VMD Tcl script that builds the backbone (N, CA, C; Angstrom):
set m [mol new atoms 534]
animate dup $m
set s [atomselect $m all]
$s set {name element resname resid chain x y z} {
  {N N UNK 1 A 10.606 1.731 -60.382}
  {CA C UNK 1 A 9.677 1.170 -60.024}
  {C C UNK 1 A 10.063 -0.012 -59.439}
  {N N UNK 2 A 11.470 -0.128 -59.687}
  {CA C UNK 2 A 12.108 -1.034 -58.663}
  {C C UNK 2 A 12.046 -0.401 -57.217}
  {N N UNK 3 A 12.872 0.565 -57.139}
  {CA C UNK 3 A 13.783 1.515 -56.175}
  {C C UNK 3 A 11.704 1.464 -55.125}
  {N N UNK 4 A 10.854 1.799 -55.836}
  {CA C UNK 4 A 9.232 1.913 -55.098}
  {C C UNK 4 A 9.108 0.528 -54.594}
  {N N UNK 5 A 9.431 -0.794 -55.326}
  {CA C UNK 5 A 9.207 -2.084 -54.285}
  {C C UNK 5 A 10.107 -2.472 -53.150}
  {N N UNK 6 A 11.820 -1.994 -53.827}
  {CA C UNK 6 A 12.390 -2.325 -52.490}
  {C C UNK 6 A 12.410 -1.184 -51.523}
  {N N UNK 7 A 11.895 -0.207 -51.332}
  {CA C UNK 7 A 11.509 0.889 -50.284}
  {C C UNK 7 A 10.475 0.120 -49.723}
  {N N UNK 8 A 9.532 0.030 -50.364}
  {CA C UNK 8 A 7.918 -0.570 -49.666}
  {C C UNK 8 A 8.567 -1.543 -48.746}
  {N N UNK 9 A 9.514 -2.987 -49.091}
  {CA C UNK 9 A 9.566 -4.223 -48.802}
  {C C UNK 9 A 10.531 -3.837 -47.533}
  {N N UNK 10 A 11.361 -2.969 -47.320}
  {CA C UNK 10 A 12.532 -2.692 -46.435}
  {C C UNK 10 A 11.670 -1.828 -45.451}
  {N N UNK 11 A 10.294 -1.277 -45.951}
  {CA C UNK 11 A 9.493 -0.301 -44.783}
  {C C UNK 11 A 8.859 -1.192 -44.082}
  {N N UNK 12 A 8.284 -2.594 -44.775}
  {CA C UNK 12 A 7.182 -3.729 -44.591}
  {C C UNK 12 A 7.950 -4.375 -43.596}
  {N N UNK 13 A 9.836 -4.620 -43.699}
  {CA C UNK 13 A 10.362 -5.393 -42.698}
  {C C UNK 13 A 10.428 -4.600 -41.733}
  {N N UNK 14 A 10.530 -3.167 -41.895}
  {CA C UNK 14 A 11.227 -2.839 -40.094}
  {C C UNK 14 A 9.609 -2.655 -39.172}
  {N N UNK 15 A 8.567 -2.148 -40.173}
  {CA C UNK 15 A 6.954 -2.133 -39.385}
  {C C UNK 15 A 7.319 -3.601 -38.879}
  {N N UNK 16 A 7.771 -4.771 -38.904}
  {CA C UNK 16 A 6.820 -5.907 -38.443}
  {C C UNK 16 A 8.294 -5.989 -37.461}
  {N N UNK 17 A 9.321 -5.895 -37.790}
  {CA C UNK 17 A 10.078 -5.519 -36.630}
  {C C UNK 17 A 10.062 -4.783 -35.431}
  {N N UNK 18 A 9.391 -4.193 -35.631}
  {CA C UNK 18 A 9.211 -3.284 -34.794}
  {C C UNK 18 A 8.184 -3.431 -33.914}
  {N N UNK 19 A 7.022 -4.696 -34.457}
  {CA C UNK 19 A 6.060 -4.372 -33.188}
  {C C UNK 19 A 6.108 -6.176 -32.957}
  {N N UNK 20 A 7.036 -6.941 -34.100}
  {CA C UNK 20 A 7.170 -7.725 -32.979}
  {C C UNK 20 A 8.204 -7.886 -31.102}
  {N N UNK 21 A 8.586 -6.642 -31.526}
  {CA C UNK 21 A 9.063 -6.621 -29.801}
  {C C UNK 21 A 8.396 -6.729 -28.744}
  {N N UNK 22 A 8.921 -7.426 -27.617}
  {CA C UNK 22 A 7.481 -7.141 -26.342}
  {C C UNK 22 A 8.640 -7.042 -25.352}
  {N N UNK 23 A 8.435 -5.868 -24.637}
  {CA C UNK 23 A 9.184 -4.956 -23.561}
  {C C UNK 23 A 8.197 -5.751 -22.074}
  {N N UNK 24 A 8.692 -6.865 -21.833}
  {CA C UNK 24 A 8.247 -7.196 -21.013}
  {C C UNK 24 A 9.539 -7.213 -19.836}
  {N N UNK 25 A 11.025 -7.447 -20.149}
  {CA C UNK 25 A 12.249 -6.817 -19.249}
  {C C UNK 25 A 11.737 -6.094 -18.721}
  {N N UNK 26 A 12.333 -5.719 -17.123}
  {CA C UNK 26 A 12.091 -4.579 -16.937}
  {C C UNK 26 A 13.409 -3.479 -17.273}
  {N N UNK 27 A 13.529 -2.618 -17.268}
  {CA C UNK 27 A 14.363 -1.685 -18.366}
  {C C UNK 27 A 15.593 -1.669 -17.290}
  {N N UNK 28 A 16.776 -0.796 -17.451}
  {CA C UNK 28 A 18.020 -1.248 -16.703}
  {C C UNK 28 A 17.931 -0.492 -15.407}
  {N N UNK 29 A 17.158 0.426 -15.350}
  {CA C UNK 29 A 17.006 1.147 -14.107}
  {C C UNK 29 A 16.037 0.997 -13.284}
  {N N UNK 30 A 15.057 -0.090 -13.503}
  {CA C UNK 30 A 14.585 -0.871 -13.443}
  {C C UNK 30 A 14.614 -2.017 -12.350}
  {N N UNK 31 A 13.746 -2.754 -11.064}
  {CA C UNK 31 A 13.894 -3.749 -11.067}
  {C C UNK 31 A 12.165 -4.293 -10.388}
  {N N UNK 32 A 12.546 -5.847 -10.682}
  {CA C UNK 32 A 11.441 -6.740 -10.358}
  {C C UNK 32 A 11.547 -6.932 -9.113}
  {N N UNK 33 A 10.428 -6.672 -8.196}
  {CA C UNK 33 A 10.062 -6.972 -7.387}
  {C C UNK 33 A 8.548 -8.506 -7.060}
  {N N UNK 34 A 8.774 -9.764 -6.414}
  {CA C UNK 34 A 7.498 -10.184 -6.633}
  {C C UNK 34 A 7.037 -10.572 -5.133}
  {N N UNK 35 A 5.376 -10.337 -4.773}
  {CA C UNK 35 A 5.243 -10.529 -4.016}
  {C C UNK 35 A 4.208 -11.717 -3.766}
  {N N UNK 36 A 4.101 -12.758 -2.695}
  {CA C UNK 36 A 3.350 -13.766 -2.747}
  {C C UNK 36 A 2.414 -13.328 -1.184}
  {N N UNK 37 A 1.338 -12.915 -1.898}
  {CA C UNK 37 A -0.044 -12.198 -0.561}
  {C C UNK 37 A -0.741 -13.206 -0.427}
  {N N UNK 38 A -1.117 -13.093 0.980}
  {CA C UNK 38 A -1.983 -14.239 1.379}
  {C C UNK 38 A -2.973 -14.194 2.903}
  {N N UNK 39 A -3.781 -14.567 2.846}
  {CA C UNK 39 A -4.449 -14.498 4.206}
  {C C UNK 39 A -4.582 -15.533 4.488}
  {N N UNK 40 A -4.127 -15.736 5.979}
  {CA C UNK 40 A -4.063 -17.006 7.007}
  {C C UNK 40 A -5.686 -18.149 6.659}
  {N N UNK 41 A -4.973 -18.715 7.631}
  {CA C UNK 41 A -6.420 -19.816 7.677}
  {C C UNK 41 A -7.015 -19.454 8.815}
  {N N UNK 42 A -8.414 -19.668 9.032}
  {CA C UNK 42 A -9.133 -19.281 9.900}
  {C C UNK 42 A -8.220 -20.191 11.118}
  {N N UNK 43 A -8.534 -19.441 12.692}
  {CA C UNK 43 A -7.840 -19.683 13.373}
  {C C UNK 43 A -9.254 -20.151 14.232}
  {N N UNK 44 A -9.302 -21.441 14.631}
  {CA C UNK 44 A -10.119 -21.931 15.804}
  {C C UNK 44 A -9.857 -22.320 17.143}
  {N N UNK 45 A -10.599 -22.839 17.746}
  {CA C UNK 45 A -10.315 -23.142 18.767}
  {C C UNK 45 A -11.556 -23.935 18.996}
  {N N UNK 46 A -11.320 -25.100 19.480}
  {CA C UNK 46 A -11.802 -26.648 19.650}
  {C C UNK 46 A -12.501 -26.577 18.395}
  {N N UNK 47 A -13.964 -26.776 18.658}
  {CA C UNK 47 A -14.921 -26.612 17.193}
  {C C UNK 47 A -15.683 -25.308 16.680}
  {N N UNK 48 A -15.270 -24.248 17.403}
  {CA C UNK 48 A -15.703 -22.701 17.368}
  {C C UNK 48 A -15.204 -22.167 16.474}
  {N N UNK 49 A -15.183 -21.394 15.563}
  {CA C UNK 49 A -14.690 -20.392 14.995}
  {C C UNK 49 A -15.339 -19.096 15.088}
  {N N UNK 50 A -14.845 -17.936 14.476}
  {CA C UNK 50 A -15.727 -16.517 14.106}
  {C C UNK 50 A -16.129 -16.687 13.364}
  {N N UNK 51 A -17.326 -15.469 13.946}
  {CA C UNK 51 A -18.513 -15.183 12.167}
  {C C UNK 51 A -17.402 -14.714 11.555}
  {N N UNK 52 A -17.918 -15.022 10.467}
  {CA C UNK 52 A -17.213 -14.692 9.214}
  {C C UNK 52 A -15.511 -14.957 9.004}
  {N N UNK 53 A -15.134 -16.188 8.488}
  {CA C UNK 53 A -14.159 -16.420 7.974}
  {C C UNK 53 A -13.584 -15.898 7.202}
  {N N UNK 54 A -13.994 -15.078 6.150}
  {CA C UNK 54 A -13.445 -14.521 5.483}
  {C C UNK 54 A -13.081 -15.086 4.075}
  {N N UNK 55 A -13.379 -16.434 3.768}
  {CA C UNK 55 A -13.337 -16.687 2.828}
  {C C UNK 55 A -13.813 -16.358 1.336}
  {N N UNK 56 A -14.950 -15.334 1.211}
  {CA C UNK 56 A -15.201 -14.617 0.127}
  {C C UNK 56 A -14.260 -13.672 0.053}
  {N N UNK 57 A -13.641 -13.529 0.160}
  {CA C UNK 57 A -12.378 -12.209 0.591}
  {C C UNK 57 A -11.563 -12.046 -0.381}
  {N N UNK 58 A -12.053 -12.653 -1.854}
  {CA C UNK 58 A -10.827 -13.043 -3.181}
  {C C UNK 58 A -10.619 -11.906 -4.056}
  {N N UNK 59 A -11.114 -10.660 -3.478}
  {CA C UNK 59 A -10.639 -9.510 -4.497}
  {C C UNK 59 A -9.242 -8.692 -3.773}
  {N N UNK 60 A -8.404 -8.784 -4.575}
  {CA C UNK 60 A -7.640 -8.056 -3.796}
  {C C UNK 60 A -6.909 -6.682 -4.402}
  {N N UNK 61 A -6.910 -5.592 -3.452}
  {CA C UNK 61 A -6.774 -4.274 -4.766}
  {C C UNK 61 A -5.224 -3.698 -3.898}
  {N N UNK 62 A -4.408 -3.597 -4.472}
  {CA C UNK 62 A -3.132 -2.981 -3.982}
  {C C UNK 62 A -2.644 -1.186 -4.436}
  {N N UNK 63 A -1.791 -0.773 -4.075}
  {CA C UNK 63 A -1.933 0.419 -4.655}
  {C C UNK 63 A 0.098 0.674 -4.416}
  {N N UNK 64 A 0.392 1.692 -4.963}
  {CA C UNK 64 A 2.189 1.623 -4.942}
  {C C UNK 64 A 2.508 3.119 -4.844}
  {N N UNK 65 A 2.893 3.441 -3.733}
  {CA C UNK 65 A 3.404 5.026 -3.524}
  {C C UNK 65 A 4.868 5.513 -3.414}
  {N N UNK 66 A 5.175 6.000 -4.057}
  {CA C UNK 66 A 6.484 6.459 -3.969}
  {C C UNK 66 A 6.720 7.479 -3.084}
  {N N UNK 67 A 7.286 6.937 -1.921}
  {CA C UNK 67 A 7.414 7.564 -0.535}
  {C C UNK 67 A 8.532 8.548 -0.087}
  {N N UNK 68 A 9.677 7.477 -0.831}
  {CA C UNK 68 A 10.651 8.357 -0.412}
  {C C UNK 68 A 10.713 8.402 1.189}
  {N N UNK 69 A 10.822 7.324 2.055}
  {CA C UNK 69 A 11.230 7.505 3.340}
  {C C UNK 69 A 9.898 8.484 4.160}
  {N N UNK 70 A 8.992 8.665 3.755}
  {CA C UNK 70 A 7.978 9.114 4.637}
  {C C UNK 70 A 6.994 7.760 5.122}
  {N N UNK 71 A 5.872 8.465 6.704}
  {CA C UNK 71 A 5.457 7.735 7.116}
  {C C UNK 71 A 4.393 7.518 6.441}
  {N N UNK 72 A 3.589 5.730 6.359}
  {CA C UNK 72 A 2.688 5.870 5.311}
  {C C UNK 72 A 1.237 6.488 6.409}
  {N N UNK 73 A 1.290 6.458 7.369}
  {CA C UNK 73 A 0.082 7.743 7.878}
  {C C UNK 73 A -0.115 9.227 7.340}
  {N N UNK 74 A 1.439 9.347 7.113}
  {CA C UNK 74 A 1.281 10.810 6.107}
  {C C UNK 74 A 1.824 10.697 4.946}
  {N N UNK 75 A 0.898 10.506 3.644}
  {CA C UNK 75 A 1.118 10.055 2.557}
  {C C UNK 75 A 0.902 11.840 1.637}
  {N N UNK 76 A 0.583 12.535 2.400}
  {CA C UNK 76 A 0.168 14.085 1.700}
  {C C UNK 76 A 1.380 14.285 0.677}
  {N N UNK 77 A 2.535 14.378 0.732}
  {CA C UNK 77 A 3.995 14.971 -0.035}
  {C C UNK 77 A 4.278 13.360 -1.047}
  {N N UNK 78 A 3.572 12.375 -0.965}
  {CA C UNK 78 A 3.620 11.251 -1.817}
  {C C UNK 78 A 3.063 11.236 -2.667}
  {N N UNK 79 A 3.573 10.252 -3.737}
  {CA C UNK 79 A 2.639 10.146 -4.965}
  {C C UNK 79 A 2.361 8.378 -5.446}
  {N N UNK 80 A 0.919 8.638 -5.313}
  {CA C UNK 80 A 0.581 7.353 -5.852}
  {C C UNK 80 A 0.677 6.903 -6.917}
  {N N UNK 81 A 1.422 5.960 -7.208}
  {CA C UNK 81 A 1.769 5.731 -8.941}
  {C C UNK 81 A 0.414 5.049 -9.492}
  {N N UNK 82 A -0.080 3.818 -8.866}
  {CA C UNK 82 A -1.336 3.106 -9.552}
  {C C UNK 82 A -1.965 2.064 -8.590}
  {N N UNK 83 A -2.674 2.058 -8.482}
  {CA C UNK 83 A -3.724 1.122 -7.896}
  {C C UNK 83 A -4.020 -0.187 -9.284}
  {N N UNK 84 A -4.115 -1.273 -8.288}
  {CA C UNK 84 A -4.408 -2.088 -9.231}
  {C C UNK 84 A -5.205 -3.525 -8.498}
  {N N UNK 85 A -6.233 -4.590 -9.508}
  {CA C UNK 85 A -7.113 -5.131 -8.958}
  {C C UNK 85 A -6.645 -6.646 -9.165}
  {N N UNK 86 A -6.905 -7.781 -8.448}
  {CA C UNK 86 A -6.345 -9.063 -8.862}
  {C C UNK 86 A -7.395 -10.045 -7.534}
  {N N UNK 87 A -7.055 -11.475 -8.325}
  {CA C UNK 87 A -7.915 -12.062 -7.434}
  {C C UNK 87 A -7.016 -12.834 -6.724}
  {N N UNK 88 A -7.668 -13.106 -5.227}
  {CA C UNK 88 A -7.257 -14.351 -4.653}
  {C C UNK 88 A -7.487 -15.304 -4.852}
  {N N UNK 89 A -6.810 -16.829 -5.124}
  {CA C UNK 89 A -7.690 -18.130 -5.001}
  {C C UNK 89 A -6.811 -19.186 -4.117}
  {N N UNK 90 A -7.726 -19.961 -3.535}
  {CA C UNK 90 A -7.679 -20.543 -2.268}
  {C C UNK 90 A -6.355 -21.945 -2.246}
  {N N UNK 91 A -5.604 -21.919 -2.006}
  {CA C UNK 91 A -4.491 -22.845 -1.792}
  {C C UNK 91 A -4.423 -23.877 -1.209}
  {N N UNK 92 A -3.802 -25.017 -1.376}
  {CA C UNK 92 A -3.872 -26.314 -1.000}
  {C C UNK 92 A -3.689 -26.681 0.590}
  {N N UNK 93 A -3.341 -25.668 1.213}
  {CA C UNK 93 A -3.496 -25.620 2.340}
  {C C UNK 93 A -4.296 -24.456 2.911}
  {N N UNK 94 A -5.292 -24.470 2.666}
  {CA C UNK 94 A -6.385 -23.685 2.881}
  {C C UNK 94 A -6.509 -22.032 2.913}
  {N N UNK 95 A -5.496 -21.701 2.128}
  {CA C UNK 95 A -4.895 -19.733 2.399}
  {C C UNK 95 A -5.648 -19.431 1.237}
  {N N UNK 96 A -5.821 -18.439 1.443}
  {CA C UNK 96 A -6.116 -17.391 0.073}
  {C C UNK 96 A -4.984 -16.502 -0.649}
  {N N UNK 97 A -4.272 -16.670 -1.492}
  {CA C UNK 97 A -3.192 -16.691 -1.875}
  {C C UNK 97 A -2.971 -16.541 -3.453}
  {N N UNK 98 A -2.354 -14.922 -3.989}
  {CA C UNK 98 A -1.418 -14.674 -4.957}
  {C C UNK 98 A -0.400 -14.222 -5.245}
  {N N UNK 99 A 0.386 -14.350 -6.245}
  {CA C UNK 99 A 1.556 -13.758 -6.290}
  {C C UNK 99 A 1.393 -12.321 -7.762}
  {N N UNK 100 A 1.568 -11.375 -7.264}
  {CA C UNK 100 A 2.517 -9.919 -7.781}
  {C C UNK 100 A 3.293 -10.014 -8.740}
  {N N UNK 101 A 3.975 -9.384 -9.561}
  {CA C UNK 101 A 5.244 -8.635 -9.809}
  {C C UNK 101 A 5.244 -7.009 -10.037}
  {N N UNK 102 A 6.243 -6.448 -9.412}
  {CA C UNK 102 A 6.113 -4.690 -9.549}
  {C C UNK 102 A 7.652 -4.671 -10.166}
  {N N UNK 103 A 7.095 -3.490 -11.372}
  {CA C UNK 103 A 8.719 -3.669 -12.432}
  {C C UNK 103 A 8.775 -1.804 -11.395}
  {N N UNK 104 A 9.705 -1.568 -10.658}
  {CA C UNK 104 A 10.013 -0.722 -9.673}
  {C C UNK 104 A 11.108 0.195 -9.873}
  {N N UNK 105 A 11.609 1.440 -10.180}
  {CA C UNK 105 A 12.566 2.322 -10.344}
  {C C UNK 105 A 13.937 1.972 -9.200}
  {N N UNK 106 A 15.335 1.717 -9.347}
  {CA C UNK 106 A 16.058 1.173 -8.371}
  {C C UNK 106 A 16.294 2.768 -7.713}
  {N N UNK 107 A 16.746 2.750 -6.356}
  {CA C UNK 107 A 17.697 3.658 -5.723}
  {C C UNK 107 A 16.349 4.158 -5.149}
  {N N UNK 108 A 14.980 3.772 -5.156}
  {CA C UNK 108 A 13.599 4.515 -4.749}
  {C C UNK 108 A 13.055 3.911 -3.402}
  {N N UNK 109 A 12.155 4.599 -2.971}
  {CA C UNK 109 A 11.466 3.816 -1.979}
  {C C UNK 109 A 10.103 4.294 -2.237}
  {N N UNK 110 A 9.472 2.773 -1.622}
  {CA C UNK 110 A 7.927 2.611 -2.140}
  {C C UNK 110 A 7.239 1.999 -0.612}
  {N N UNK 111 A 5.812 2.286 -1.059}
  {CA C UNK 111 A 4.831 1.707 0.053}
  {C C UNK 111 A 3.884 1.153 -0.392}
  {N N UNK 112 A 3.599 -0.135 -0.020}
  {CA C UNK 112 A 2.445 -0.745 -1.357}
  {C C UNK 112 A 1.595 -1.067 -0.241}
  {N N UNK 113 A 0.218 -0.792 -0.521}
  {CA C UNK 113 A -0.760 -0.876 0.681}
  {C C UNK 113 A -1.496 -1.829 0.170}
  {N N UNK 114 A -1.858 -3.146 0.390}
  {CA C UNK 114 A -2.830 -4.146 0.123}
  {C C UNK 114 A -3.983 -3.952 1.012}
  {N N UNK 115 A -5.174 -4.286 0.179}
  {CA C UNK 115 A -6.892 -4.387 0.466}
  {C C UNK 115 A -7.225 -5.346 -0.176}
  {N N UNK 116 A -7.937 -6.019 1.203}
  {CA C UNK 116 A -8.979 -7.666 0.191}
  {C C UNK 116 A -10.346 -7.352 0.710}
  {N N UNK 117 A -11.224 -7.532 0.122}
  {CA C UNK 117 A -12.455 -8.168 0.188}
  {C C UNK 117 A -13.132 -8.740 -0.256}
  {N N UNK 118 A -14.452 -8.871 0.428}
  {CA C UNK 118 A -15.648 -9.112 -1.340}
  {C C UNK 118 A -15.693 -8.671 -2.427}
  {N N UNK 119 A -15.411 -9.345 -3.442}
  {CA C UNK 119 A -15.593 -8.910 -5.148}
  {C C UNK 119 A -16.938 -8.280 -5.170}
  {N N UNK 120 A -18.074 -9.182 -4.966}
  {CA C UNK 120 A -19.422 -9.280 -5.315}
  {C C UNK 120 A -19.972 -8.193 -4.280}
  {N N UNK 121 A -19.955 -8.247 -3.094}
  {CA C UNK 121 A -20.591 -7.056 -2.526}
  {C C UNK 121 A -19.816 -6.545 -1.550}
  {N N UNK 122 A -19.494 -5.617 -1.585}
  {CA C UNK 122 A -18.197 -5.050 -0.838}
  {C C UNK 122 A -19.177 -3.819 -0.233}
  {N N UNK 123 A -18.818 -3.558 1.486}
  {CA C UNK 123 A -19.664 -2.554 1.807}
  {C C UNK 123 A -18.204 -0.685 1.668}
  {N N UNK 124 A -17.151 -0.907 1.430}
  {CA C UNK 124 A -16.729 0.305 0.914}
  {C C UNK 124 A -15.818 0.230 0.451}
  {N N UNK 125 A -15.476 1.976 0.441}
  {CA C UNK 125 A -14.934 2.652 -0.843}
  {C C UNK 125 A -13.579 2.742 -1.159}
  {N N UNK 126 A -12.928 2.180 -1.801}
  {CA C UNK 126 A -11.341 2.222 -1.889}
  {C C UNK 126 A -10.800 2.448 -3.051}
  {N N UNK 127 A -11.064 3.999 -3.164}
  {CA C UNK 127 A -11.071 4.467 -4.844}
  {C C UNK 127 A -9.559 4.609 -4.031}
  {N N UNK 128 A -9.003 5.265 -2.625}
  {CA C UNK 128 A -7.692 5.762 -2.196}
  {C C UNK 128 A -7.600 4.824 -0.887}
  {N N UNK 129 A -6.252 3.816 -1.311}
  {CA C UNK 129 A -6.418 3.039 0.102}
  {C C UNK 129 A -5.892 3.619 1.146}
  {N N UNK 130 A -5.611 4.838 1.643}
  {CA C UNK 130 A -4.804 5.558 2.361}
  {C C UNK 130 A -6.397 6.382 3.638}
  {N N UNK 131 A -7.268 5.966 2.513}
  {CA C UNK 131 A -8.933 6.528 3.023}
  {C C UNK 131 A -9.575 5.967 3.215}
  {N N UNK 132 A -9.533 4.276 3.362}
  {CA C UNK 132 A -11.260 3.239 3.345}
  {C C UNK 132 A -11.728 3.762 4.232}
  {N N UNK 133 A -13.014 4.173 3.344}
  {CA C UNK 133 A -14.277 4.303 4.195}
  {C C UNK 133 A -15.382 3.498 3.879}
  {N N UNK 134 A -16.688 3.513 4.843}
  {CA C UNK 134 A -17.578 2.878 4.710}
  {C C UNK 134 A -18.491 3.588 4.095}
  {N N UNK 135 A -19.281 3.160 2.806}
  {CA C UNK 135 A -20.416 3.818 1.694}
  {C C UNK 135 A -21.791 3.947 2.425}
  {N N UNK 136 A -22.236 4.151 2.000}
  {CA C UNK 136 A -23.488 4.631 2.555}
  {C C UNK 136 A -24.398 3.654 2.235}
  {N N UNK 137 A -25.620 3.555 3.681}
  {CA C UNK 137 A -26.077 2.563 4.039}
  {C C UNK 137 A -25.873 1.537 5.222}
  {N N UNK 138 A -27.026 0.775 5.442}
  {CA C UNK 138 A -27.254 0.672 6.883}
  {C C UNK 138 A -26.280 -0.553 7.110}
  {N N UNK 139 A -25.728 -0.849 8.761}
  {CA C UNK 139 A -24.877 -1.771 9.048}
  {C C UNK 139 A -25.613 -2.555 9.807}
  {N N UNK 140 A -25.640 -3.687 9.316}
  {CA C UNK 140 A -25.950 -5.174 10.320}
  {C C UNK 140 A -25.106 -5.902 10.831}
  {N N UNK 141 A -25.125 -6.860 11.890}
  {CA C UNK 141 A -23.857 -7.421 12.498}
  {C C UNK 141 A -23.657 -8.606 11.944}
  {N N UNK 142 A -22.835 -9.062 12.054}
  {CA C UNK 142 A -22.426 -10.575 11.641}
  {C C UNK 142 A -22.600 -11.035 10.007}
  {N N UNK 143 A -21.973 -9.720 9.391}
  {CA C UNK 143 A -22.407 -9.913 7.988}
  {C C UNK 143 A -21.012 -10.401 7.364}
  {N N UNK 144 A -21.115 -11.332 6.571}
  {CA C UNK 144 A -20.035 -12.033 5.462}
  {C C UNK 144 A -18.873 -10.803 4.670}
  {N N UNK 145 A -20.066 -10.162 4.646}
  {CA C UNK 145 A -19.597 -8.963 3.199}
  {C C UNK 145 A -18.411 -7.758 4.305}
  {N N UNK 146 A -18.754 -7.752 5.119}
  {CA C UNK 146 A -17.831 -6.758 5.789}
  {C C UNK 146 A -16.341 -7.825 5.998}
  {N N UNK 147 A -16.039 -8.448 5.700}
  {CA C UNK 147 A -14.840 -9.106 6.089}
  {C C UNK 147 A -13.802 -8.375 5.263}
  {N N UNK 148 A -12.866 -7.944 5.800}
  {CA C UNK 148 A -11.942 -7.275 4.767}
  {C C UNK 148 A -10.176 -7.804 5.648}
  {N N UNK 149 A -9.404 -7.278 4.685}
  {CA C UNK 149 A -7.859 -7.863 5.027}
  {C C UNK 149 A -7.169 -6.766 4.776}
  {N N UNK 150 A -5.954 -6.668 5.368}
  {CA C UNK 150 A -5.255 -5.582 4.696}
  {C C UNK 150 A -3.508 -5.532 5.573}
  {N N UNK 151 A -2.665 -5.128 4.417}
  {CA C UNK 151 A -1.227 -4.998 5.172}
  {C C UNK 151 A -0.268 -3.704 4.283}
  {N N UNK 152 A 0.445 -3.325 4.921}
  {CA C UNK 152 A 1.221 -2.435 4.435}
  {C C UNK 152 A 2.809 -2.889 4.246}
  {N N UNK 153 A 3.373 -2.654 2.478}
  {CA C UNK 153 A 4.770 -3.012 3.066}
  {C C UNK 153 A 5.752 -2.104 2.874}
  {N N UNK 154 A 7.075 -1.644 2.585}
  {CA C UNK 154 A 7.801 -0.658 2.632}
  {C C UNK 154 A 8.758 -1.765 2.030}
  {N N UNK 155 A 9.610 -0.744 0.733}
  {CA C UNK 155 A 10.409 -1.339 -0.033}
  {C C UNK 155 A 11.777 -0.321 -0.383}
  {N N UNK 156 A 12.590 -0.760 -0.262}
  {CA C UNK 156 A 14.262 0.352 -0.506}
  {C C UNK 156 A 15.036 -0.502 -1.326}
  {N N UNK 157 A 16.076 -0.190 -1.561}
  {CA C UNK 157 A 16.582 -1.248 -2.529}
  {C C UNK 157 A 17.471 -1.805 -1.998}
  {N N UNK 158 A 17.592 -2.060 -0.595}
  {CA C UNK 158 A 18.199 -3.215 -0.194}
  {C C UNK 158 A 17.440 -4.668 0.252}
  {N N UNK 159 A 16.256 -4.663 -0.037}
  {CA C UNK 159 A 15.449 -5.562 0.225}
  {C C UNK 159 A 15.392 -6.474 -0.088}
  {N N UNK 160 A 15.002 -7.531 0.222}
  {CA C UNK 160 A 14.565 -8.983 -1.265}
  {C C UNK 160 A 13.703 -8.649 -2.039}
  {N N UNK 161 A 13.778 -9.241 -3.538}
  {CA C UNK 161 A 13.659 -9.360 -4.719}
  {C C UNK 161 A 12.071 -10.119 -4.342}
  {N N UNK 162 A 11.959 -10.880 -3.267}
  {CA C UNK 162 A 10.998 -11.677 -3.558}
  {C C UNK 162 A 10.141 -11.690 -2.004}
  {N N UNK 163 A 9.020 -11.365 -1.850}
  {CA C UNK 163 A 8.504 -11.110 -0.674}
  {C C UNK 163 A 7.378 -11.968 0.140}
  {N N UNK 164 A 6.919 -12.419 0.982}
  {CA C UNK 164 A 5.419 -12.731 1.646}
  {C C UNK 164 A 4.984 -11.436 2.127}
  {N N UNK 165 A 3.764 -11.240 2.084}
  {CA C UNK 165 A 2.646 -10.216 3.208}
  {C C UNK 165 A 1.658 -11.583 3.183}
  {N N UNK 166 A 1.138 -11.449 4.459}
  {CA C UNK 166 A 0.079 -11.721 4.670}
  {C C UNK 166 A -0.877 -10.844 5.521}
  {N N UNK 167 A -2.024 -10.676 5.073}
  {CA C UNK 167 A -3.007 -9.815 5.423}
  {C C UNK 167 A -3.619 -9.906 6.518}
  {N N UNK 168 A -4.081 -8.843 7.401}
  {CA C UNK 168 A -4.866 -9.340 8.862}
  {C C UNK 168 A -6.161 -8.228 8.561}
  {N N UNK 169 A -6.689 -8.650 9.597}
  {CA C UNK 169 A -8.370 -7.643 9.756}
  {C C UNK 169 A -7.995 -6.848 9.931}
  {N N UNK 170 A -8.305 -5.551 9.329}
  {CA C UNK 170 A -8.385 -4.200 9.970}
  {C C UNK 170 A -9.309 -3.754 11.366}
  {N N UNK 171 A -10.042 -4.500 11.128}
  {CA C UNK 171 A -11.273 -4.109 12.255}
  {C C UNK 171 A -10.740 -4.747 14.197}
  {N N UNK 172 A -11.283 -4.456 14.876}
  {CA C UNK 172 A -11.233 -5.643 15.693}
  {C C UNK 172 A -12.892 -6.455 15.731}
  {N N UNK 173 A -12.438 -7.411 16.396}
  {CA C UNK 173 A -13.732 -8.717 16.371}
  {C C UNK 173 A -13.469 -9.189 17.595}
  {N N UNK 174 A -14.946 -9.140 18.088}
  {CA C UNK 174 A -14.829 -9.750 19.649}
  {C C UNK 174 A -15.935 -10.976 19.493}
  {N N UNK 175 A -15.521 -11.887 20.200}
  {CA C UNK 175 A -16.214 -13.164 19.906}
  {C C UNK 175 A -17.044 -13.814 21.332}
  {N N UNK 176 A -18.117 -14.134 21.211}
  {CA C UNK 176 A -18.809 -13.944 22.918}
  {C C UNK 176 A -19.532 -16.017 22.508}
  {N N UNK 177 A -18.752 -16.454 23.581}
  {CA C UNK 177 A -19.939 -17.730 23.677}
  {C C UNK 177 A -20.264 -17.481 24.850}
  {N N UNK 178 A -21.388 -18.629 24.641}
  {CA C UNK 178 A -22.724 -18.918 25.295}
  {C C UNK 178 A -22.830 -19.821 25.723}
}
mol reanalyze $m
mol bondsrecalc $m
mol representation Tube
mol addrep $m
C-alpha cells in the first residue's frame, strides 16, 4: 500500500511539474525579431486632405515566408509558414501602430508580407497576401472601406532584431482640387 501511495505521489508531482513549464523563450536555434508596424499620419496640404485618411485600417494581416533569397515576386518555390491577424491602435502622434514578435529559426532567410485594411467591411480577399484580389461586388468611388496599406520586409541572419516597418498605400490615388 505504501508503494502505491508513494508511486501515486511521485506521478502527481511529475505531472504538476511538466504542466507548469511554459515555453515562452525561443529555442536554442531560434531568434526573436520584433517589428513595430505603423501607418503614417495623413499628409495634408494647406487645409485639404485626400479622400480616405486610412484611419479605419486597423486590421493588420501578416504572413511569414521562408524564402532563402527568392524575390518576393516569385515565391513559387517558397514555403508560407503562417498568416496571422492583429490590430493597429492609434498612438499619441496620430499614427496607427502595433508591435509584433516573431520567433524564427536562425541562419534562414524570410520574407514578411504586411497588409492593413478595414476589419469591419473589407472588399479584399486576403487568404494569400502574394495575390490580394478584390471580392465580387460593385465598385464605387471614394469609399473609405477601400483604404489599404502594405509593406514587404526581408530578414536574414545579419539583420537587426528590432525593426520599424511603415505601411504604404498599394494603389494610386489621384486628388483633384476645384
